[in-house]
A tleap script that builds the chain and sets N, CA, C and O, in Angstrom:
source leaprc.protein.ff14SB
mol = sequence {
  NMET VAL MET ARG PHE LYS LYS LYS VAL ARG
  LYS GLN ARG GLY SER LYS LEU HIE GLY TRP
  GLY ALA LYS LYS LYS HIE ARG GLY LYS GLY
  SER LYS GLY GLY HIE GLY MET ALA GLY LEU
  LEU LYS HIE LYS LYS MET TRP MET LEU ALA
  ASN ASP PRO ASP HIE PHE GLY ARG THR GLY
  PHE LYS VAL PRO GLN ARG VAL SER ARG VAL
  ASN ALA GLU LYS ALA ILE ASN LEU ARG THR
  LEU ASP LYS ILE SER GLU GLY LYS LYS GLU
  ILE ASN LEU SER GLY MET GLY TYR ASP LYS
  LEU ILE SER SER GLY LYS ILE THR ARG PRO
  LEU THR VAL LYS VAL ALA LYS PHE THR GLU
  GLU ALA LYS ARG LYS ILE GLU GLU ALA GLY
  GLY LYS ILE VAL SER GLU SER ALA LYS GLU
  CGLY
}
set mol.1.N position { 13.982 -55.815 53.615 }
set mol.1.CA position { 13.049 -56.101 52.493 }
set mol.1.C position { 12.855 -54.759 51.832 }
set mol.1.O position { 12.789 -53.749 52.532 }
set mol.2.N position { 12.764 -54.700 50.557 }
set mol.2.CA position { 12.663 -53.571 49.724 }
set mol.2.C position { 11.089 -53.214 49.668 }
set mol.2.O position { 10.209 -54.015 49.355 }
set mol.3.N position { 10.893 -51.833 50.035 }
set mol.3.CA position { 9.507 -51.341 49.926 }
set mol.3.C position { 9.127 -51.027 48.535 }
set mol.3.O position { 9.861 -50.380 47.788 }
set mol.4.N position { 7.959 -51.496 48.191 }
set mol.4.CA position { 7.389 -51.259 46.808 }
set mol.4.C position { 6.209 -50.419 46.967 }
set mol.4.O position { 5.259 -50.812 47.643 }
set mol.5.N position { 6.212 -49.067 46.273 }
set mol.5.CA position { 5.081 -48.257 46.297 }
set mol.5.C position { 4.294 -48.327 45.113 }
set mol.5.O position { 4.895 -48.429 44.044 }
set mol.6.N position { 2.946 -48.287 45.122 }
set mol.6.CA position { 2.257 -48.362 43.891 }
set mol.6.C position { 2.302 -47.025 43.302 }
set mol.6.O position { 2.259 -45.999 43.980 }
set mol.7.N position { 2.391 -47.053 42.017 }
set mol.7.CA position { 2.480 -45.712 41.210 }
set mol.7.C position { 1.031 -45.105 41.316 }
set mol.7.O position { 0.042 -45.760 41.644 }
set mol.8.N position { 1.035 -43.951 41.040 }
set mol.8.CA position { -0.244 -43.011 41.297 }
set mol.8.C position { -1.319 -43.442 40.128 }
set mol.8.O position { -2.530 -43.392 40.345 }
set mol.9.N position { -0.796 -43.847 38.935 }
set mol.9.CA position { -1.746 -44.117 38.010 }
set mol.9.C position { -2.388 -45.502 38.395 }
set mol.9.O position { -3.550 -45.732 38.059 }
set mol.10.N position { -1.674 -46.398 39.073 }
set mol.10.CA position { -2.229 -47.656 39.437 }
set mol.10.C position { -3.210 -47.308 40.608 }
set mol.10.O position { -4.232 -47.980 40.747 }
set mol.11.N position { -2.955 -46.398 41.348 }
set mol.11.CA position { -3.789 -46.124 42.692 }
set mol.11.C position { -5.233 -45.661 42.065 }
set mol.11.O position { -6.281 -46.139 42.499 }
set mol.12.N position { -5.205 -44.749 41.071 }
set mol.12.CA position { -6.203 -44.088 40.615 }
set mol.12.C position { -7.284 -44.987 39.750 }
set mol.12.O position { -8.429 -44.559 39.603 }
set mol.13.N position { -6.908 -46.152 39.226 }
set mol.13.CA position { -7.610 -46.995 38.503 }
set mol.13.C position { -8.979 -47.112 39.420 }
set mol.13.O position { -9.002 -47.292 40.637 }
set mol.14.N position { -10.054 -46.976 38.586 }
set mol.14.CA position { -11.405 -47.054 39.083 }
set mol.14.C position { -12.003 -45.786 39.784 }
set mol.14.O position { -13.167 -45.708 40.178 }
set mol.15.N position { -11.090 -44.840 39.884 }
set mol.15.CA position { -11.516 -43.609 40.431 }
set mol.15.C position { -11.949 -42.670 39.176 }
set mol.15.O position { -11.250 -42.561 38.169 }
set mol.16.N position { -13.147 -42.032 39.360 }
set mol.16.CA position { -13.623 -41.294 38.421 }
set mol.16.C position { -12.954 -39.956 38.305 }
set mol.16.O position { -12.930 -39.375 37.220 }
set mol.17.N position { -12.453 -39.486 39.298 }
set mol.17.CA position { -11.909 -38.043 39.322 }
set mol.17.C position { -10.300 -38.052 39.307 }
set mol.17.O position { -9.672 -37.054 38.954 }
set mol.18.N position { -9.711 -39.173 39.689 }
set mol.18.CA position { -8.190 -39.070 39.466 }
set mol.18.C position { -7.556 -38.046 40.406 }
set mol.18.O position { -6.466 -37.571 40.086 }
set mol.19.N position { -8.139 -37.678 41.517 }
set mol.19.CA position { -7.548 -36.756 42.451 }
set mol.19.C position { -7.839 -35.201 42.086 }
set mol.19.O position { -7.278 -34.309 42.723 }
set mol.20.N position { -8.588 -34.968 41.214 }
set mol.20.CA position { -8.855 -33.485 40.776 }
set mol.20.C position { -10.149 -32.862 41.302 }
set mol.20.O position { -10.502 -31.760 40.883 }
set mol.21.N position { -10.871 -33.539 42.215 }
set mol.21.CA position { -11.924 -33.012 42.848 }
set mol.21.C position { -13.158 -33.298 41.999 }
set mol.21.O position { -13.448 -34.429 41.610 }
set mol.22.N position { -13.879 -32.174 41.730 }
set mol.22.CA position { -15.129 -32.426 40.834 }
set mol.22.C position { -14.833 -32.678 39.540 }
set mol.22.O position { -13.746 -32.348 39.067 }
set mol.23.N position { -15.759 -33.283 38.845 }
set mol.23.CA position { -15.615 -33.804 37.498 }
set mol.23.C position { -15.152 -32.595 36.456 }
set mol.23.O position { -14.391 -32.834 35.518 }
set mol.24.N position { -15.639 -31.400 36.692 }
set mol.24.CA position { -15.418 -30.281 36.014 }
set mol.24.C position { -14.001 -29.607 35.996 }
set mol.24.O position { -13.581 -28.882 35.093 }
set mol.25.N position { -13.315 -29.971 37.170 }
set mol.25.CA position { -12.029 -29.236 37.444 }
set mol.25.C position { -10.887 -29.401 36.563 }
set mol.25.O position { -10.140 -28.448 36.341 }
set mol.26.N position { -10.703 -30.526 36.055 }
set mol.26.CA position { -9.595 -30.877 35.298 }
set mol.26.C position { -9.774 -31.107 33.797 }
set mol.26.O position { -9.215 -32.069 33.271 }
set mol.27.N position { -10.493 -30.307 33.122 }
set mol.27.CA position { -10.668 -30.245 31.815 }
set mol.27.C position { -9.745 -29.309 31.033 }
set mol.27.O position { -9.040 -28.504 31.642 }
set mol.28.N position { -9.733 -29.386 29.830 }
set mol.28.CA position { -8.682 -28.381 29.026 }
set mol.28.C position { -9.235 -26.990 29.045 }
set mol.28.O position { -9.819 -26.524 30.023 }
set mol.29.N position { -9.037 -26.378 27.983 }
set mol.29.CA position { -9.448 -24.934 27.923 }
set mol.29.C position { -10.941 -24.827 27.982 }
set mol.29.O position { -11.447 -23.727 28.203 }
set mol.30.N position { -11.689 -25.900 27.798 }
set mol.30.CA position { -13.173 -25.820 28.048 }
set mol.30.C position { -13.574 -25.292 29.320 }
set mol.30.O position { -14.562 -24.563 29.404 }
set mol.31.N position { -12.804 -25.640 30.425 }
set mol.31.CA position { -13.029 -25.257 31.655 }
set mol.31.C position { -12.745 -23.731 31.940 }
set mol.31.O position { -13.128 -23.185 32.975 }
set mol.32.N position { -12.121 -23.154 31.051 }
set mol.32.CA position { -11.770 -21.775 31.265 }
set mol.32.C position { -12.710 -20.887 30.452 }
set mol.32.O position { -12.641 -19.683 30.703 }
set mol.33.N position { -13.545 -21.268 29.553 }
set mol.33.CA position { -14.493 -20.569 28.815 }
set mol.33.C position { -14.078 -20.598 27.308 }
set mol.33.O position { -14.470 -19.721 26.538 }
set mol.34.N position { -13.268 -21.635 26.901 }
set mol.34.CA position { -13.095 -21.665 25.555 }
set mol.34.C position { -11.675 -21.328 25.051 }
set mol.34.O position { -10.928 -20.675 25.779 }
set mol.35.N position { -11.313 -21.709 23.951 }
set mol.35.CA position { -9.863 -21.259 23.512 }
set mol.35.C position { -9.772 -19.877 23.011 }
set mol.35.O position { -10.721 -19.403 22.386 }
set mol.36.N position { -8.748 -19.222 23.227 }
set mol.36.CA position { -8.424 -17.889 22.842 }
set mol.36.C position { -9.550 -16.842 23.025 }
set mol.36.O position { -10.001 -16.548 24.133 }
set mol.37.N position { -9.978 -16.293 21.843 }
set mol.37.CA position { -11.000 -15.193 21.899 }
set mol.37.C position { -12.407 -15.651 21.775 }
set mol.37.O position { -13.325 -14.894 21.460 }
set mol.38.N position { -12.553 -17.002 22.050 }
set mol.38.CA position { -13.919 -17.552 21.929 }
set mol.38.C position { -14.796 -16.930 23.168 }
set mol.38.O position { -14.367 -16.880 24.321 }
set mol.39.N position { -16.036 -16.483 22.773 }
set mol.39.CA position { -16.951 -15.969 23.830 }
set mol.39.C position { -16.826 -14.546 24.062 }
set mol.39.O position { -17.272 -14.079 25.110 }
set mol.40.N position { -16.208 -13.725 23.108 }
set mol.40.CA position { -16.001 -12.292 23.436 }
set mol.40.C position { -17.401 -11.512 23.407 }
set mol.40.O position { -17.561 -10.446 24.003 }
set mol.41.N position { -18.311 -12.089 22.722 }
set mol.41.CA position { -19.537 -11.430 22.526 }
set mol.41.C position { -20.624 -11.997 23.614 }
set mol.41.O position { -21.747 -11.503 23.707 }
set mol.42.N position { -20.211 -12.996 24.357 }
set mol.42.CA position { -20.995 -13.841 25.275 }
set mol.42.C position { -20.391 -13.656 26.642 }
set mol.42.O position { -20.573 -12.584 27.219 }
set mol.43.N position { -19.740 -14.542 27.165 }
set mol.43.CA position { -19.410 -14.598 28.559 }
set mol.43.C position { -18.174 -13.895 28.820 }
set mol.43.O position { -17.850 -13.744 29.998 }
set mol.44.N position { -17.418 -13.431 27.878 }
set mol.44.CA position { -16.116 -12.714 28.025 }
set mol.44.C position { -16.426 -11.278 27.732 }
set mol.44.O position { -15.475 -10.503 27.623 }
set mol.45.N position { -17.589 -10.861 27.600 }
set mol.45.CA position { -17.875 -9.514 27.019 }
set mol.45.C position { -17.326 -8.412 27.802 }
set mol.45.O position { -16.794 -7.455 27.240 }
set mol.46.N position { -17.435 -8.504 29.160 }
set mol.46.CA position { -16.902 -7.431 30.013 }
set mol.46.C position { -15.413 -7.318 29.993 }
set mol.46.O position { -14.900 -6.211 30.153 }
set mol.47.N position { -14.603 -8.502 29.787 }
set mol.47.CA position { -13.262 -8.546 29.603 }
set mol.47.C position { -12.892 -7.629 28.246 }
set mol.47.O position { -12.063 -6.723 28.161 }
set mol.48.N position { -13.674 -8.101 27.340 }
set mol.48.CA position { -13.422 -7.498 26.014 }
set mol.48.C position { -13.622 -5.877 25.988 }
set mol.48.O position { -12.884 -5.120 25.357 }
set mol.49.N position { -14.525 -5.544 26.624 }
set mol.49.CA position { -14.902 -4.039 26.640 }
set mol.49.C position { -13.898 -3.387 27.433 }
set mol.49.O position { -13.515 -2.266 27.096 }
set mol.50.N position { -13.381 -4.013 28.543 }
set mol.50.CA position { -12.434 -3.233 29.361 }
set mol.50.C position { -10.934 -3.355 28.769 }
set mol.50.O position { -10.109 -2.471 28.998 }
set mol.51.N position { -10.649 -4.414 28.052 }
set mol.51.CA position { -9.118 -4.519 27.631 }
set mol.51.C position { -9.010 -4.378 26.133 }
set mol.51.O position { -7.953 -3.938 25.681 }
set mol.52.N position { -10.020 -4.714 25.291 }
set mol.52.CA position { -9.878 -4.565 23.821 }
set mol.52.C position { -11.249 -4.043 23.252 }
set mol.52.O position { -11.926 -4.746 22.503 }
set mol.53.N position { -11.620 -2.808 23.630 }
set mol.53.CA position { -12.899 -2.272 23.016 }
set mol.53.C position { -12.974 -2.230 21.661 }
set mol.53.O position { -14.092 -2.359 21.163 }
set mol.54.N position { -11.894 -2.057 20.848 }
set mol.54.CA position { -11.982 -1.927 19.513 }
set mol.54.C position { -11.845 -3.147 18.630 }
set mol.54.O position { -11.629 -3.135 17.418 }
set mol.55.N position { -12.010 -4.273 19.463 }
set mol.55.CA position { -11.892 -5.672 18.860 }
set mol.55.C position { -12.863 -5.951 17.603 }
set mol.55.O position { -12.486 -6.500 16.567 }
set mol.56.N position { -13.941 -5.571 17.809 }
set mol.56.CA position { -15.029 -5.831 16.863 }
set mol.56.C position { -15.323 -4.488 16.029 }
set mol.56.O position { -15.153 -3.385 16.548 }
set mol.57.N position { -15.740 -4.632 14.807 }
set mol.57.CA position { -16.040 -3.442 13.894 }
set mol.57.C position { -15.087 -3.130 12.800 }
set mol.57.O position { -13.997 -3.701 12.768 }
set mol.58.N position { -15.399 -2.345 11.990 }
set mol.58.CA position { -14.641 -2.081 10.938 }
set mol.58.C position { -13.778 -0.850 11.097 }
set mol.58.O position { -14.255 0.038 11.803 }
set mol.59.N position { -12.543 -0.640 10.541 }
set mol.59.CA position { -11.687 0.588 10.823 }
set mol.59.C position { -11.077 0.769 9.490 }
set mol.59.O position { -10.403 -0.113 8.957 }
set mol.60.N position { -11.334 1.996 8.920 }
set mol.60.CA position { -10.671 2.472 7.760 }
set mol.60.C position { -10.695 1.589 6.515 }
set mol.60.O position { -11.467 0.630 6.505 }
set mol.61.N position { -9.886 1.844 5.430 }
set mol.61.CA position { -9.729 1.004 4.403 }
set mol.61.C position { -8.322 1.143 3.780 }
set mol.61.O position { -7.640 2.142 4.008 }
set mol.62.N position { -7.935 0.235 3.069 }
set mol.62.CA position { -6.627 0.256 2.418 }
set mol.62.C position { -6.668 0.836 1.068 }
set mol.62.O position { -7.443 0.380 0.227 }
set mol.63.N position { -5.813 1.897 0.791 }
set mol.63.CA position { -5.822 2.538 -0.487 }
set mol.63.C position { -5.324 1.630 -1.558 }
set mol.63.O position { -4.231 1.075 -1.450 }
set mol.64.N position { -6.125 1.461 -2.624 }
set mol.64.CA position { -5.589 0.553 -3.764 }
set mol.64.C position { -4.269 1.082 -4.249 }
set mol.64.O position { -4.062 2.279 -4.448 }
set mol.65.N position { -3.337 0.071 -4.437 }
set mol.65.CA position { -2.109 0.594 -5.040 }
set mol.65.C position { -2.388 0.849 -6.588 }
set mol.65.O position { -3.166 0.177 -7.265 }
set mol.66.N position { -1.639 1.914 -7.037 }
set mol.66.CA position { -1.803 2.428 -8.334 }
set mol.66.C position { -1.144 1.286 -9.167 }
set mol.66.O position { -0.122 0.676 -8.854 }
set mol.67.N position { -1.919 1.101 -10.299 }
set mol.67.CA position { -1.299 0.159 -11.281 }
set mol.67.C position { -0.273 0.958 -12.211 }
set mol.67.O position { -0.695 1.909 -12.870 }
set mol.68.N position { 0.988 0.604 -12.265 }
set mol.68.CA position { 1.848 1.277 -13.118 }
set mol.68.C position { 1.842 0.805 -14.512 }
set mol.68.O position { 2.034 -0.382 -14.775 }
set mol.69.N position { 1.620 1.722 -15.440 }
set mol.69.CA position { 1.547 1.452 -16.759 }
set mol.69.C position { 2.947 1.089 -17.320 }
set mol.69.O position { 3.894 1.751 -16.897 }
set mol.70.N position { 3.170 0.146 -18.193 }
set mol.70.CA position { 4.465 -0.258 -18.662 }
set mol.70.C position { 4.962 0.852 -19.641 }
set mol.70.O position { 6.051 1.410 -19.505 }
set mol.71.N position { 4.123 1.108 -20.581 }
set mol.71.CA position { 4.596 2.180 -21.502 }
set mol.71.C position { 4.105 3.598 -21.265 }
set mol.71.O position { 3.910 4.377 -22.198 }
set mol.72.N position { 3.926 3.886 -20.086 }
set mol.72.CA position { 3.522 5.326 -19.873 }
set mol.72.C position { 4.487 6.251 -20.267 }
set mol.72.O position { 5.685 6.019 -20.104 }
set mol.73.N position { 3.982 7.504 -20.880 }
set mol.73.CA position { 4.776 8.456 -21.242 }
set mol.73.C position { 4.677 9.537 -20.280 }
set mol.73.O position { 3.588 9.877 -19.819 }
set mol.74.N position { 5.799 10.104 -19.952 }
set mol.74.CA position { 5.753 11.258 -18.992 }
set mol.74.C position { 5.737 12.499 -19.854 }
set mol.74.O position { 6.681 12.792 -20.588 }
set mol.75.N position { 4.541 13.281 -19.732 }
set mol.75.CA position { 4.384 14.485 -20.572 }
set mol.75.C position { 4.482 15.876 -19.790 }
set mol.75.O position { 4.140 15.986 -18.612 }
set mol.76.N position { 4.922 16.797 -20.466 }
set mol.76.CA position { 5.002 18.228 -19.944 }
set mol.76.C position { 4.162 19.109 -20.924 }
set mol.76.O position { 4.113 18.989 -22.148 }
set mol.77.N position { 3.536 19.983 -20.171 }
set mol.77.CA position { 2.883 21.052 -21.189 }
set mol.77.C position { 3.706 22.303 -21.296 }
set mol.77.O position { 4.770 22.446 -20.694 }
set mol.78.N position { 3.189 23.171 -22.060 }
set mol.78.CA position { 3.889 24.463 -22.425 }
set mol.78.C position { 3.943 25.332 -21.375 }
set mol.78.O position { 4.973 25.971 -21.164 }
set mol.79.N position { 2.795 25.465 -20.561 }
set mol.79.CA position { 2.789 26.201 -19.356 }
set mol.79.C position { 3.856 25.848 -18.285 }
set mol.79.O position { 4.531 26.738 -17.767 }
set mol.80.N position { 3.989 24.647 -17.986 }
set mol.80.CA position { 5.100 24.083 -17.198 }
set mol.80.C position { 6.585 24.506 -17.825 }
set mol.80.O position { 7.479 24.967 -17.115 }
set mol.81.N position { 6.699 24.318 -19.033 }
set mol.81.CA position { 7.903 24.397 -19.816 }
set mol.81.C position { 8.281 25.961 -19.711 }
set mol.81.O position { 9.420 26.335 -19.434 }
set mol.82.N position { 7.332 26.729 -19.932 }
set mol.82.CA position { 7.572 28.179 -19.877 }
set mol.82.C position { 8.140 28.583 -18.469 }
set mol.82.O position { 9.023 29.439 -18.405 }
set mol.83.N position { 7.635 27.967 -17.319 }
set mol.83.CA position { 8.087 28.285 -16.011 }
set mol.83.C position { 9.517 27.768 -15.738 }
set mol.83.O position { 10.364 28.501 -15.227 }
set mol.84.N position { 9.779 26.425 -16.109 }
set mol.84.CA position { 11.079 25.862 -15.917 }
set mol.84.C position { 12.133 26.405 -16.825 }
set mol.84.O position { 13.295 26.180 -16.489 }
set mol.85.N position { 11.930 27.053 -17.872 }
set mol.85.CA position { 12.881 27.597 -18.929 }
set mol.85.C position { 13.188 28.861 -18.653 }
set mol.85.O position { 13.710 29.486 -19.576 }
set mol.86.N position { 12.986 29.508 -17.481 }
set mol.86.CA position { 13.240 30.822 -17.095 }
set mol.86.C position { 14.684 31.190 -17.426 }
set mol.86.O position { 15.508 30.539 -16.783 }
set mol.87.N position { 15.188 32.104 -18.300 }
set mol.87.CA position { 16.489 32.503 -18.418 }
set mol.87.C position { 17.300 31.566 -19.429 }
set mol.87.O position { 18.481 31.801 -19.682 }
set mol.88.N position { 16.615 30.506 -19.987 }
set mol.88.CA position { 17.288 29.573 -20.934 }
set mol.88.C position { 16.950 29.746 -22.372 }
set mol.88.O position { 15.865 30.229 -22.694 }
set mol.89.N position { 17.833 29.372 -23.250 }
set mol.89.CA position { 17.416 29.473 -24.723 }
set mol.89.C position { 17.186 28.071 -25.239 }
set mol.89.O position { 16.512 27.836 -26.241 }
set mol.90.N position { 17.747 27.211 -24.547 }
set mol.90.CA position { 17.636 25.733 -25.104 }
set mol.90.C position { 17.285 24.880 -23.910 }
set mol.90.O position { 17.739 25.188 -22.808 }
set mol.91.N position { 16.510 23.834 -24.059 }
set mol.91.CA position { 16.102 23.075 -22.978 }
set mol.91.C position { 16.101 21.576 -23.557 }
set mol.91.O position { 15.706 21.371 -24.705 }
set mol.92.N position { 16.532 20.589 -22.774 }
set mol.92.CA position { 16.503 19.260 -23.148 }
set mol.92.C position { 15.541 18.519 -22.344 }
set mol.92.O position { 15.886 18.085 -21.245 }
set mol.93.N position { 14.311 18.328 -22.816 }
set mol.93.CA position { 13.362 17.613 -21.934 }
set mol.93.C position { 13.568 16.159 -21.821 }
set mol.93.O position { 13.121 15.545 -20.852 }
set mol.94.N position { 14.222 15.580 -22.762 }
set mol.94.CA position { 14.436 14.124 -22.692 }
set mol.94.C position { 15.523 13.817 -21.604 }
set mol.94.O position { 15.502 12.769 -20.959 }
set mol.95.N position { 16.451 14.769 -21.440 }
set mol.95.CA position { 17.347 14.714 -20.435 }
set mol.95.C position { 16.827 14.876 -19.017 }
set mol.95.O position { 17.400 14.430 -18.023 }
set mol.96.N position { 15.668 15.569 -19.017 }
set mol.96.CA position { 14.998 15.769 -17.623 }
set mol.96.C position { 13.947 14.697 -17.350 }
set mol.96.O position { 13.206 14.717 -16.368 }
set mol.97.N position { 13.942 13.834 -18.222 }
set mol.97.CA position { 12.999 12.695 -17.965 }
set mol.97.C position { 11.623 12.778 -18.691 }
set mol.97.O position { 10.749 11.945 -18.450 }
set mol.98.N position { 11.459 13.687 -19.490 }
set mol.98.CA position { 10.095 13.790 -20.187 }
set mol.98.C position { 10.049 13.167 -21.498 }
set mol.98.O position { 11.038 13.219 -22.229 }
set mol.99.N position { 8.952 12.565 -21.864 }
set mol.99.CA position { 8.914 11.874 -23.205 }
set mol.99.C position { 8.146 12.679 -24.245 }
set mol.99.O position { 8.340 12.510 -25.449 }
set mol.100.N position { 7.224 13.605 -23.735 }
set mol.100.CA position { 6.292 14.057 -24.822 }
set mol.100.C position { 5.962 15.597 -24.386 }
set mol.100.O position { 5.816 15.899 -23.202 }
set mol.101.N position { 5.867 16.462 -25.362 }
set mol.101.CA position { 5.403 17.845 -25.023 }
set mol.101.C position { 4.096 18.040 -25.584 }
set mol.101.O position { 3.868 17.674 -26.737 }
set mol.102.N position { 3.211 18.588 -24.869 }
set mol.102.CA position { 1.782 18.678 -25.181 }
set mol.102.C position { 1.456 20.203 -25.001 }
set mol.102.O position { 2.136 20.920 -24.267 }
set mol.103.N position { 0.360 20.664 -25.726 }
set mol.103.CA position { 0.208 22.086 -26.122 }
set mol.103.C position { -0.692 23.047 -24.966 }
set mol.103.O position { -1.148 24.158 -25.236 }
set mol.104.N position { -0.814 22.454 -23.816 }
set mol.104.CA position { -1.625 23.269 -22.900 }
set mol.104.C position { -0.749 24.430 -22.462 }
set mol.104.O position { 0.405 24.271 -22.065 }
set mol.105.N position { -1.418 25.718 -22.564 }
set mol.105.CA position { -0.710 26.768 -22.091 }
set mol.105.C position { -0.049 27.601 -23.192 }
set mol.105.O position { -0.148 27.278 -24.375 }
set mol.106.N position { 0.668 28.744 -22.758 }
set mol.106.CA position { 1.391 29.577 -23.748 }
set mol.106.C position { 2.791 29.479 -23.451 }
set mol.106.O position { 3.228 29.157 -22.346 }
set mol.107.N position { 3.565 29.791 -24.565 }
set mol.107.CA position { 5.050 30.009 -24.423 }
set mol.107.C position { 5.341 31.472 -24.649 }
set mol.107.O position { 4.771 32.076 -25.558 }
set mol.108.N position { 6.190 32.045 -23.869 }
set mol.108.CA position { 6.257 33.579 -23.977 }
set mol.108.C position { 7.720 33.965 -24.673 }
set mol.108.O position { 7.936 35.131 -25.004 }
set mol.109.N position { 8.608 33.027 -24.855 }
set mol.109.CA position { 9.911 33.402 -25.223 }
set mol.109.C position { 10.357 32.380 -26.312 }
set mol.109.O position { 9.855 31.256 -26.327 }
set mol.110.N position { 11.292 32.757 -27.221 }
set mol.110.CA position { 11.727 31.750 -28.168 }
set mol.110.C position { 12.570 30.610 -27.591 }
set mol.110.O position { 13.515 30.978 -26.893 }
set mol.111.N position { 12.410 29.350 -27.747 }
set mol.111.CA position { 13.104 28.328 -27.152 }
set mol.111.C position { 13.438 27.308 -28.153 }
set mol.111.O position { 12.649 27.055 -29.064 }
set mol.112.N position { 14.586 26.701 -28.029 }
set mol.112.CA position { 14.918 25.442 -28.752 }
set mol.112.C position { 14.639 24.161 -27.764 }
set mol.112.O position { 15.332 23.930 -26.774 }
set mol.113.N position { 13.646 23.450 -28.132 }
set mol.113.CA position { 13.420 22.303 -27.192 }
set mol.113.C position { 13.765 20.976 -27.879 }
set mol.113.O position { 13.370 20.715 -29.015 }
set mol.114.N position { 14.574 20.088 -27.085 }
set mol.114.CA position { 14.808 18.756 -27.548 }
set mol.114.C position { 13.835 17.869 -26.815 }
set mol.114.O position { 13.705 17.960 -25.594 }
set mol.115.N position { 13.183 17.054 -27.507 }
set mol.115.CA position { 12.118 16.070 -26.941 }
set mol.115.C position { 11.828 14.982 -27.881 }
set mol.115.O position { 11.864 15.225 -29.088 }
set mol.116.N position { 11.558 13.867 -27.475 }
set mol.116.CA position { 11.322 12.679 -28.256 }
set mol.116.C position { 9.812 12.817 -29.057 }
set mol.116.O position { 9.697 12.484 -30.237 }
set mol.117.N position { 8.924 13.236 -28.426 }
set mol.117.CA position { 7.518 13.353 -29.040 }
set mol.117.C position { 6.858 14.573 -28.764 }
set mol.117.O position { 7.101 15.106 -27.681 }
set mol.118.N position { 6.045 15.127 -29.570 }
set mol.118.CA position { 5.286 16.345 -29.426 }
set mol.118.C position { 4.164 16.321 -30.225 }
set mol.118.O position { 4.012 15.572 -31.190 }
set mol.119.N position { 3.208 17.315 -29.736 }
set mol.119.CA position { 1.883 17.351 -30.518 }
set mol.119.C position { 2.134 18.398 -31.535 }
set mol.119.O position { 2.997 19.250 -31.326 }
set mol.120.N position { 1.383 18.385 -32.698 }
set mol.120.CA position { 1.418 19.414 -33.689 }
set mol.120.C position { 1.095 20.840 -33.178 }
set mol.120.O position { 1.700 21.833 -33.581 }
set mol.121.N position { 0.181 20.867 -32.337 }
set mol.121.CA position { -0.198 22.146 -31.851 }
set mol.121.C position { 0.899 22.711 -30.927 }
set mol.121.O position { 1.152 23.915 -30.925 }
set mol.122.N position { 1.588 21.774 -30.095 }
set mol.122.CA position { 2.819 22.409 -29.351 }
set mol.122.C position { 3.848 22.901 -30.313 }
set mol.122.O position { 4.419 23.968 -30.088 }
set mol.123.N position { 4.115 22.199 -31.357 }
set mol.123.CA position { 5.233 22.733 -32.383 }
set mol.123.C position { 4.731 24.070 -32.892 }
set mol.123.O position { 5.487 25.041 -32.927 }
set mol.124.N position { 3.372 24.144 -33.316 }
set mol.124.CA position { 2.902 25.500 -33.884 }
set mol.124.C position { 3.123 26.577 -32.931 }
set mol.124.O position { 3.635 27.627 -33.319 }
set mol.125.N position { 2.749 26.392 -31.603 }
set mol.125.CA position { 2.960 27.316 -30.563 }
set mol.125.C position { 4.434 27.940 -30.323 }
set mol.125.O position { 4.716 29.129 -30.170 }
set mol.126.N position { 5.312 26.804 -30.332 }
set mol.126.CA position { 6.714 27.239 -30.111 }
set mol.126.C position { 7.229 27.932 -31.163 }
set mol.126.O position { 8.033 28.832 -30.918 }
set mol.127.N position { 6.830 27.616 -32.629 }
set mol.127.CA position { 7.375 28.219 -33.744 }
set mol.127.C position { 6.721 29.650 -33.753 }
set mol.127.O position { 7.452 30.570 -34.120 }
set mol.128.N position { 5.496 29.927 -33.410 }
set mol.128.CA position { 4.940 31.118 -33.423 }
set mol.128.C position { 5.653 32.200 -32.431 }
set mol.128.O position { 5.654 33.417 -32.614 }
set mol.129.N position { 6.237 31.534 -31.386 }
set mol.129.CA position { 6.980 32.178 -30.444 }
set mol.129.C position { 8.420 32.589 -30.883 }
set mol.129.O position { 9.139 33.386 -30.279 }
set mol.130.N position { 8.706 31.959 -31.962 }
set mol.130.CA position { 10.164 32.190 -32.550 }
set mol.130.C position { 11.128 31.061 -32.095 }
set mol.130.O position { 12.345 31.214 -32.203 }
set mol.131.N position { 10.621 30.002 -31.620 }
set mol.131.CA position { 11.401 28.850 -31.143 }
set mol.131.C position { 11.370 27.830 -32.150 }
set mol.131.O position { 10.844 28.027 -33.245 }
set mol.132.N position { 12.012 26.548 -31.766 }
set mol.132.CA position { 11.937 25.522 -32.676 }
set mol.132.C position { 12.101 24.178 -31.780 }
set mol.132.O position { 12.673 24.204 -30.690 }
set mol.133.N position { 11.562 23.039 -32.327 }
set mol.133.CA position { 11.566 21.718 -31.686 }
set mol.133.C position { 12.522 20.869 -32.397 }
set mol.133.O position { 12.382 20.693 -33.607 }
set mol.134.N position { 13.551 20.290 -31.702 }
set mol.134.CA position { 14.467 19.364 -32.304 }
set mol.134.C position { 13.873 17.895 -31.665 }
set mol.134.O position { 13.755 17.597 -30.477 }
set mol.135.N position { 13.580 17.181 -32.727 }
set mol.135.CA position { 13.022 15.808 -32.309 }
set mol.135.C position { 14.121 14.893 -32.193 }
set mol.135.O position { 14.941 14.799 -33.107 }
set mol.136.N position { 14.220 14.097 -30.970 }
set mol.136.CA position { 15.249 13.144 -30.814 }
set mol.136.C position { 14.892 11.746 -31.508 }
set mol.136.O position { 15.760 10.883 -31.640 }
set mol.137.N position { 13.653 11.571 -31.920 }
set mol.137.CA position { 13.354 10.533 -32.794 }
set mol.137.C position { 12.381 11.066 -33.783 }
set mol.137.O position { 11.937 12.214 -33.799 }
set mol.138.N position { 12.064 9.971 -34.717 }
set mol.138.CA position { 11.371 10.505 -35.936 }
set mol.138.C position { 9.928 10.533 -35.625 }
set mol.138.O position { 9.135 10.968 -36.460 }
set mol.139.N position { 9.476 10.023 -34.283 }
set mol.139.CA position { 8.058 9.988 -34.117 }
set mol.139.C position { 7.530 11.350 -33.732 }
set mol.139.O position { 8.189 12.088 -32.999 }
set mol.140.N position { 6.320 11.704 -34.226 }
set mol.140.CA position { 5.541 12.897 -33.758 }
set mol.140.C position { 4.089 12.366 -33.545 }
set mol.140.O position { 3.606 11.337 -34.017 }
set mol.141.N position { 3.501 13.286 -32.737 }
set mol.141.CA position { 2.104 12.924 -32.556 }
set mol.141.C position { 1.731 12.460 -31.118 }
set mol.141.O position { 0.574 12.131 -30.857 }
savepdb mol mol.pdb
quit
């Protein structure tokens, strides 16, 4: 004769605990003190202080990204031009990536400067020093 065993689920019918002892022993995460990081300021505070003391609080800030201007002009002043033109008689600022020449500073030697845009004051100072500006476009100002 074949022996037939009752399955466990059938045996446990009517039992309040289903073989897990006390009522509180076979619950979900609730029996362990909550899901994840729950309770870090309450019943898990000592664990947090020992293992992750910097968990709470603010730290630093993010530097805002600079907004790049679409039509931004890269300018150079006469003071910088005087330094980079050491030993040269002719200088092409457009080829160096500059769009505009402005008049801050002094120019000490005669130079021929190629640039797309320039201020009237910068033009006057270069011509006083014996140089000239060659405009690569008709724009000035």
